[in-house]
C-alpha positions in Angstrom: 20.0 -153.3 116.7 21.5 -156.1 114.5 23.1 -155.0 111.3 24.4 -156.6 108.2 28.2 -156.6 107.7 29.8 -154.9 106.0 28.0 -151.7 106.6 27.3 -149.3 103.7 27.4 -145.5 103.4 24.4 -143.3 102.5 25.5 -142.9 98.9 25.5 -146.7 98.4 22.2 -147.0 100.2 20.6 -144.5 97.9 22.1 -146.3 94.9 20.6 -149.6 96.0 17.2 -148.0 96.4 17.4 -146.3 93.0 18.5 -149.5 91.3 15.5 -151.4 92.9 13.1 -148.7 91.6 14.7 -148.6 88.2 15.7 -144.9 88.4 18.9 -142.9 88.4 20.2 -142.2 91.9 19.8 -138.5 92.7 20.3 -136.7 95.9 21.6 -133.4 97.2 23.3 -132.5 100.4 22.3 -129.4 102.4 24.9 -127.3 104.2 24.4 -127.1 108.0 23.4 -123.5 107.8 20.7 -124.4 105.2 19.2 -127.0 107.6 19.3 -124.5 110.4 17.4 -121.9 108.3 14.7 -124.4 107.2 14.5 -125.4 110.8 13.2 -122.0 111.6 10.0 -122.8 109.6 9.8 -126.6 110.1 9.9 -128.1 113.5 10.9 -131.6 112.3 13.9 -130.2 110.4 14.8 -128.1 113.4 14.9 -131.2 115.6 17.0 -133.1 113.0 19.6 -130.3 113.1 20.8 -131.7 116.4 21.5 -135.1 114.7 23.7 -133.8 111.9 26.8 -135.0 113.7 25.8 -138.5 112.5 26.3 -137.4 108.9 29.6 -135.5 109.5 31.7 -138.5 110.1 31.6 -142.1 108.8 30.7 -144.7 111.4 29.4 -148.2 111.1 27.5 -150.4 113.5 28.9 -153.8 114.1 26.6 -156.4 115.6 29.0 -159.4 115.1 28.8 -160.3 118.8 25.0 -160.1 118.9 24.7 -162.1 115.7 27.0 -164.8 117.0 25.5 -165.0 120.5 21.9 -165.2 119.3 22.7 -167.2 116.1 21.1 -164.4 114.2 21.6 -163.8 110.4 20.6 -160.2 109.5 18.9 -159.5 106.2 21.3 -158.0 103.6 20.8 -154.4 102.5 19.7 -155.4 98.9 17.3 -158.0 100.3 15.8 -155.6 102.8 15.4 -152.8 100.3 13.8 -155.2 97.8 11.3 -156.6 100.4 10.4 -153.1 101.6 9.7 -151.7 98.2 7.7 -154.8 97.2 5.7 -154.4 100.4 5.0 -150.7 99.7 4.0 -151.5 96.1 1.5 -154.1 97.4 0.1 -151.6 99.9 -0.6 -149.1 97.1 -2.9 -151.6 95.2 
């Protein structure tokens, strides 16, 4: 999928969302064994355990070739977050 460069990490993503909502960024990180324990009682969490490798190491998607080939300009992360939150607020009305 097309991505905006430069990529951002999870902490930055949470910070952008918190800023857009006007709240302080707060999050916690569960240890792998905690996720495994919760997975015993929650099927969705159990299935997400297998995907934890995505959070263990930093990696970024680079769609430079795609963007160039298709003359595509991805939405920036701040713009996308703003539009998503605005949409969700409208849907709550």
